[in-house]
C-alpha positions as CSV (number, residue, x, y, z in Angstrom):
1,M,25.0,-5.8,11.4
2,S,27.3,-2.9,12.0
3,E,28.9,-2.9,15.4
4,T,28.7,0.9,15.5
5,T,25.8,2.1,17.6
6,A,24.0,5.0,15.9
7,T,23.7,8.2,18.0
8,P,20.2,9.6,18.3
9,P,19.9,13.1,16.9
10,T,20.0,16.0,19.3
11,G,17.8,19.1,19.4
12,A,14.1,19.4,18.8
13,T,11.7,21.2,16.5
14,P,9.9,24.0,18.3
15,G,7.0,22.5,20.3
16,Q,8.6,19.0,20.1
17,Q,9.8,17.1,23.1
18,P,13.5,16.1,23.0
19,D,14.3,12.8,21.4
20,A,15.0,11.1,24.8
21,R,11.5,9.5,24.8
22,R,12.4,7.8,21.5
23,G,16.1,7.1,22.4
24,A,15.6,3.5,23.6
25,A,14.1,2.5,20.3
26,Y,16.5,4.4,18.0
27,D,18.8,1.5,17.3
28,S,16.0,-1.0,16.8
29,A,15.9,-3.1,13.6
30,F,12.7,-1.4,12.5
31,L,14.1,2.2,12.7
32,R,17.4,1.1,11.3
33,A,15.7,-0.3,8.2
34,C,13.7,2.9,7.9
35,R,17.0,4.7,7.7
36,H,18.6,2.2,5.3
37,E,21.1,1.1,7.9
38,P,22.4,-2.5,8.4
39,V,20.0,-4.6,10.5
40,P,20.4,-7.9,12.4
41,H,17.4,-9.3,10.6
42,T,14.5,-8.0,8.5
43,P,12.1,-6.2,10.8
44,V,8.5,-7.3,10.7
45,W,5.2,-6.0,11.9
46,F,1.6,-6.3,10.7
47,M,-1.1,-3.8,9.9
48,R,-4.1,-4.6,12.1
49,Q,-1.8,-6.8,14.3
50,A,-3.7,-5.4,17.3
51,G,-7.3,-6.5,16.6
52,R,-9.9,-9.1,16.2
53,S,-7.6,-11.9,15.3
54,L,-6.5,-12.0,19.0
55,P,-8.7,-13.6,21.6
56,E,-7.2,-11.4,24.3
57,Y,-8.3,-8.4,22.2
58,L,-11.9,-9.6,22.0
59,K,-11.9,-10.2,25.7
60,V,-10.7,-6.7,26.7
61,R,-12.9,-5.0,24.1
62,E,-16.1,-6.9,25.0
63,G,-19.0,-4.5,25.4
64,I,-16.9,-1.4,24.6
65,P,-17.7,0.5,21.4
66,M,-14.8,1.0,19.1
67,L,-14.4,4.7,19.3
68,E,-14.8,4.6,23.1
69,S,-12.0,2.0,23.3
70,C,-9.7,4.5,21.4
71,M,-10.3,7.1,24.1
72,R,-9.3,4.9,27.1
73,P,-5.5,5.2,27.5
74,E,-5.0,2.1,29.7
75,L,-7.1,0.1,27.3
76,V,-5.2,1.5,24.3
77,K,-1.9,0.6,25.9
78,E,-3.1,-3.0,26.6
79,I,-4.4,-3.6,23.1
80,T,-1.3,-2.1,21.4
81,L,1.0,-4.3,23.5
82,Q,-0.9,-7.5,22.9
83,P,0.7,-8.4,19.5
84,V,4.2,-7.4,20.7
85,R,3.9,-9.9,23.6
86,R,2.4,-12.6,21.5
87,H,4.1,-12.3,18.1
88,K,7.4,-10.7,19.1
89,V,7.1,-8.2,16.2
90,D,9.7,-5.5,15.8
91,A,7.3,-2.5,16.2
92,A,4.0,-1.7,17.8
93,I,1.3,0.2,15.9
94,F,-0.7,2.6,18.0
95,F,-4.3,1.3,18.6
96,S,-6.7,3.9,17.3
97,D,-8.9,4.6,14.3
98,I,-8.5,7.0,11.4
99,V,-11.8,8.8,12.3
100,V,-10.7,9.6,15.8
101,P,-9.5,13.1,14.9
102,L,-12.7,13.8,13.0
103,R,-14.7,12.9,16.1
104,A,-12.4,15.0,18.2
105,V,-13.2,18.2,16.1
106,G,-16.9,17.6,16.5
107,I,-17.9,15.5,13.4
108,D,-20.8,13.1,14.2
109,V,-19.2,9.8,13.3
110,D,-19.6,6.4,14.6
111,I,-18.1,3.0,13.8
112,K,-20.9,0.5,13.0
113,P,-20.0,-3.2,13.5
114,G,-19.8,-4.9,10.1
115,I,-20.0,-1.6,8.3
116,G,-17.3,0.8,9.4
117,P,-17.2,4.5,9.9
118,V,-20.6,6.2,9.3
119,I,-21.0,10.0,9.1
120,A,-24.3,11.3,10.3
121,D,-24.2,14.5,8.1
122,P,-22.0,14.1,5.0
123,I,-20.0,17.1,3.8
124,R,-21.2,18.3,0.4
125,S,-20.9,22.1,0.4
126,F,-18.8,25.0,1.6
127,A,-21.3,25.6,4.4
128,D,-20.7,21.9,5.6
129,L,-17.0,22.5,5.5
130,E,-17.3,25.0,8.4
131,R,-17.9,22.0,10.7
132,L,-14.2,21.0,10.2
133,R,-12.3,23.1,12.6
134,P,-8.6,22.7,13.3
135,L,-7.5,20.0,15.7
136,E,-5.8,21.2,18.9
137,P,-3.7,18.9,21.3
138,D,-6.3,19.6,24.0
139,D,-8.9,17.9,21.8
140,V,-7.1,14.5,22.2
141,P,-5.5,14.4,25.7
142,Y,-6.2,10.6,25.7
143,I,-3.8,10.2,22.8
144,T,-1.0,12.0,24.5
145,E,-1.6,9.9,27.7
146,A,-1.8,6.6,25.8
147,V,1.3,7.2,23.8
148,G,3.3,8.2,26.9
149,L,2.2,5.0,28.7
150,L,3.2,2.9,25.7
151,V,6.6,4.4,25.2
152,D,7.4,3.8,28.9
153,E,6.3,0.2,28.6
154,L,7.7,-0.6,25.2
155,G,11.3,0.4,25.9
156,P,13.5,-0.5,22.9
157,T,10.5,-1.5,20.7
158,P,9.4,1.4,18.6
159,L,5.9,2.7,18.5
160,I,4.3,3.7,15.1
161,G,1.8,6.5,15.2
162,F,-0.7,6.8,12.4
163,A,-3.4,8.7,10.8
164,G,-5.8,8.5,7.8
165,A,-4.7,10.4,4.7
166,P,-6.8,13.4,3.5
167,Y,-8.3,11.5,0.5
168,T,-9.5,8.6,2.5
169,L,-10.9,10.8,5.2
170,A,-12.6,13.0,2.6
171,S,-14.2,9.9,1.0
172,Y,-15.8,8.9,4.3
173,L,-17.0,12.5,5.0
174,I,-18.5,12.9,1.5
175,E,-20.0,9.5,1.0
176,G,-21.2,9.2,4.6
177,G,-19.5,5.8,5.0
178,P,-17.5,3.2,3.1
179,S,-18.0,3.2,-0.7
180,K,-17.1,0.9,-3.5
181,N,-17.2,3.4,-6.3
182,H,-16.6,6.7,-4.5
183,E,-19.1,8.4,-6.8
184,N,-19.9,11.4,-4.6
185,T,-16.2,11.8,-3.8
186,K,-15.2,11.9,-7.4
187,A,-18.2,14.0,-8.4
188,M,-16.9,16.7,-6.0
189,M,-13.3,16.3,-7.1
190,Y,-14.2,16.7,-10.8
191,G,-17.2,19.0,-10.5
192,A,-16.3,21.3,-7.6
193,P,-12.5,21.5,-7.5
194,D,-12.4,24.6,-5.3
195,L,-14.6,22.9,-2.6
196,W,-12.5,19.7,-3.0
197,A,-9.2,21.5,-2.6
198,A,-10.5,23.4,0.5
199,L,-11.8,20.1,2.1
200,L,-8.5,18.3,1.5
201,D,-6.5,21.2,2.8
202,R,-8.5,21.3,6.1
203,L,-8.1,17.5,6.4
204,A,-4.4,17.8,5.8
205,G,-4.1,20.3,8.7
206,I,-6.2,18.0,11.0
207,T,-4.2,14.9,10.1
208,A,-0.8,16.7,10.6
209,A,-1.9,18.0,14.0
210,F,-3.0,14.4,15.0
211,L,0.4,13.0,14.0
212,K,2.2,15.8,15.8
213,V,0.4,14.9,19.0
214,Q,1.6,11.3,18.7
215,I,5.2,12.2,17.8
216,E,5.6,14.8,20.5
217,A,4.3,12.2,23.0
218,G,7.0,9.8,21.9
219,A,6.0,7.9,18.8
220,S,9.2,6.8,16.9
221,A,7.6,6.7,13.4
222,I,4.3,7.5,11.6
223,Q,2.3,5.8,8.9
224,L,-0.2,7.6,6.7
225,F,-3.0,5.2,5.6
226,D,-4.7,6.1,2.3
227,S,-7.0,3.1,2.2
228,W,-9.2,4.3,-0.7
229,V,-6.7,6.2,-2.9
230,G,-6.2,3.2,-5.2
231,A,-9.5,4.2,-6.8
232,L,-7.8,7.1,-8.5
233,A,-5.9,7.4,-11.8
234,P,-2.3,8.7,-11.5
235,D,-3.2,12.1,-13.1
236,D,-6.1,12.6,-10.6
237,Y,-3.8,11.7,-7.7
238,R,-1.1,14.0,-8.8
239,R,-3.4,17.0,-9.4
240,S,-6.1,16.6,-6.7
241,V,-4.6,14.5,-3.9
242,M,-0.9,14.6,-3.7
243,P,-0.6,18.2,-2.6
244,A,-2.6,17.5,0.6
245,S,-0.6,14.3,1.4
246,T,2.6,16.3,0.8
247,K,1.4,19.0,3.2
248,V,1.0,16.3,5.9
249,F,4.4,14.9,5.4
250,D,6.1,18.3,5.2
251,A,4.3,19.3,8.5
252,V,6.1,16.5,10.4
253,A,9.4,16.4,8.5
254,G,11.2,18.5,11.1
255,Y,10.7,15.9,13.8
256,G,13.1,13.5,12.1
257,V,11.0,10.4,12.5
258,P,10.5,8.0,9.6
259,R,7.3,8.6,7.5
260,I,5.6,5.6,5.9
261,H,2.9,5.9,3.2
262,F,0.5,3.0,2.5
263,G,-2.5,2.5,0.3
264,V,-4.4,-0.4,-1.2
265,G,-4.5,-1.1,-4.9
266,T,-1.9,1.6,-5.5
267,G,0.4,-0.1,-7.9
268,E,0.1,2.6,-10.5
269,L,0.5,5.3,-7.8
270,L,3.7,4.0,-6.1
271,G,6.0,6.5,-7.6
272,L,3.8,9.4,-6.9
273,M,3.2,8.3,-3.3
274,G,7.0,8.2,-2.8
275,Q,7.2,11.7,-4.3
276,A,4.6,12.9,-1.8
277,G,7.2,12.9,0.9
278,A,7.3,9.4,2.5
279,D,10.6,7.8,3.6
280,V,9.1,4.3,3.2
281,V,6.4,3.3,0.8
282,G,4.1,0.4,1.6
283,V,3.5,-2.1,-1.2
284,D,0.4,-4.4,-1.4
285,W,0.7,-8.0,-2.7
286,R,-0.4,-7.1,-6.3
287,V,3.0,-5.6,-7.2
288,P,6.3,-7.6,-6.9
289,L,8.9,-5.8,-4.8
290,N,11.3,-5.4,-7.7
291,V,8.7,-3.7,-9.8
292,A,7.7,-1.5,-6.8
293,A,11.3,-0.5,-6.3
294,E,11.5,0.6,-9.9
295,R,8.3,2.6,-9.6
296,V,9.2,4.2,-6.2
297,G,12.7,5.1,-7.2
298,P,16.0,5.2,-5.2
299,G,16.3,6.6,-1.7
300,K,13.0,5.1,-0.4
301,G,12.4,2.1,1.8
302,L,9.8,-0.5,1.0
303,Q,7.3,-2.1,3.3
304,G,5.5,-5.3,2.4
305,N,4.2,-7.3,0.8
306,L,2.9,-10.9,1.6
307,D,-0.6,-11.6,0.5
308,P,-2.6,-11.8,3.8
309,A,-4.6,-14.8,2.4
310,V,-1.4,-16.8,2.4
311,L,-1.6,-17.1,6.2
312,F,-4.6,-19.5,5.8
313,A,-2.4,-22.0,3.9
314,P,-0.2,-24.6,5.6
315,T,3.0,-23.4,7.3
316,S,5.2,-24.7,4.5
317,A,3.4,-22.7,1.9
318,V,3.5,-19.6,4.1
319,E,7.3,-19.9,4.5
320,T,7.7,-20.4,0.8
321,K,5.8,-17.2,0.0
322,A,7.6,-15.3,2.8
323,R,11.0,-16.4,1.5
324,E,10.0,-15.1,-2.0
325,V,9.4,-11.7,-0.5
326,L,12.7,-11.7,1.4
327,H,14.6,-12.9,-1.7
328,A,12.9,-10.2,-3.8
329,A,14.1,-7.5,-1.3
330,Q,17.6,-9.0,-1.2
331,A,17.7,-9.1,-5.0
332,I,17.0,-5.3,-5.4
333,G,19.7,-4.6,-2.7
334,S,17.2,-2.9,-0.4
335,S,18.6,-2.4,3.1
336,G,15.4,-0.5,3.8
337,H,13.0,-3.4,3.7
338,I,10.3,-3.9,6.4
339,F,8.4,-7.1,6.1
340,N,4.7,-6.7,6.4
341,L,1.5,-8.0,4.8
342,G,0.2,-6.4,1.7
343,H,-2.8,-5.3,3.7
344,G,-4.1,-5.9,7.3
345,V,-4.5,-9.0,9.4
346,M,-7.8,-10.6,8.8
347,P,-10.1,-11.2,11.8
348,S,-10.3,-14.9,11.2
349,M,-6.6,-15.4,10.9
350,D,-4.9,-17.9,13.3
351,P,-2.7,-15.8,15.6
352,D,-0.2,-18.7,15.9
353,A,0.3,-18.5,12.1
354,L,1.4,-14.9,12.6
355,S,3.8,-15.8,15.4
356,R,5.3,-18.5,13.3
357,L,5.7,-16.1,10.4
358,V,7.6,-13.5,12.6
359,A,10.0,-16.2,13.9
360,F,10.5,-17.5,10.3
361,V,11.3,-14.0,8.9
362,H,13.7,-13.3,11.7
363,E,15.5,-16.6,11.3
364,A,15.5,-16.6,7.5
365,S,16.8,-13.0,7.2
366,A,19.4,-13.2,10.1
367,R,22.6,-11.4,9.0
């Protein structure tokens, strides 16, 4: 690790709070890796690290619907902090849901246990599109409050803000809920390209506004989740989706916080996802890191990419597979590697296995 302490940037984009809120976390291993700077160890955090795998999460969430829990600042703070306390991860991920901004602008959406987000009236026409108004900061005061509480509590541990990407949000809105084949989504994309473009453009504006609220409240980085985009061919992504994702990344570029882009099953899209504007590209377990590095190209960090199912194996097997990920990152000379799973933590995963993995990654990668 370099002995030189990096100096936080000065100045602020109009409407942005000064970087003082993020200053304590600026020299963290996570943010240094995002900037391709020397790190004391490979930073590690997990998608869905704050969630159903933790007994303390189940206890505080008992009897509280998911979307309601996202709107209680003190509860959001507690849930976000739980994996930081237990696992000693290098970053916290803000506890929320990708449909929160949709709910905030008036879309009738609920999260059904065992199903996921369900939209009461799917969007299928230009008339339906009028229900998607712009998101204003006053629509989500609970987000501003919760982020502020967390930044004060986390100190040098960075907070990652997040949002759903336009394609994934569009899929939920068009299908009315989760979909395996995305038939209605693709039917609009192919058959009504003007409506599709208008929908994604509105969602890009809503998503960017939601991320700006989190950044201005003190989030140190953001991640754009495109959970369903792996269903697309590269040409369809380039033509029909990438412009909206780029609009989101461009909208927050002036804040100077690292931007991470992640999707599932996106091996064929990795290069395009990097071109969309991310500083760090998330890689799932289906693509080796060296192959991902070639596809993403130079100048981008990589995040990933241990298969989540490995955590159900004995500790020795987990360490073997984790070491393979670390060696792959070292072999490609990536100083911008963030260790993560190739997808989220599974609800039935043993929390102690995650804690052991964090400790192993820190020890095995110590510089």
